[in-house]
N, C-alpha and C positions, 0 to 999 in steps of 0.2 A: 504496499500500498508507499506511494510519496505521501511523504509532506509537507506541507504549503509554508510553512511557520515565514518562513524566510520570504518567499512570492510566488509566482509563477518565473519557467522563465520562458515560452511558447505553450501552444497550441497544437493537437493533432485533430483536424480536419475532415467531418465522420460528415452525410450526408443521408441521405437514402429514397427510397424514392413511395411512394404511396399511392392505388388509387383508393377514388369515391363513384358513386355512385348517383347521379342525379336522374330524378323519378320522368319521365314522363306518361304526360295522361294519354289516353286515346283517341284521342282527337291527335295527337303526333306537339304537343307543349312542354317542352319542358320547365320545370324545376330549378334551374343552373343559382341556386344563393346560399346561404353564408347557415340560413335556419333546415335546409336541407341536405350539407355536411354533418359528416358524421366525427369532421375535427373541433365542427362550433360546440364555445362552454355557453350554455342557456343561462347557467346563471351570471355570468361575466359579461355575457353581451363580447365575447374576445373569440380571436382562435389562434388554437391549442398548437397551430406548425408556427402560427407567428409573433403569438404575443399580443399582434395590436385589435386594439375593440376595435369593433364593427358597429358602422354607423346605419344603418339600414335593411340586416341581416333579412326579411322576412320578403326581399325586393330583389337585393344583388346577391354579388362578389366580392369583397371584401376590396379596397384599391388597392391591398401589398397580399393581396391572394398567392399564396407559391404555384397551387394547379395552375395546368397545364393542359388546353384541352385534346385529347386524343384525337388523333384521326379516322376517322372511319375504317377508312382500310387496313391499319393496324388492325382493329378489338378483329373484324371478319379472319384474323388469320388463327 
């Protein structure tokens, strides 16, 4: 176990790939909003991925949302 009494000399970068599936109704209307995201913290109205507070979580995704839409061709593979 590392000891940090004298400070931190550097950091090791790590990253993750996460999948989120937003619902689409029977008319083809997608609800792509933070409210539908697994990583949205309802109690604090914030994103668990970036820690940002979301302004309109029931209508949009946050301006700092790290999620990128997947290409439909990739999903079919």
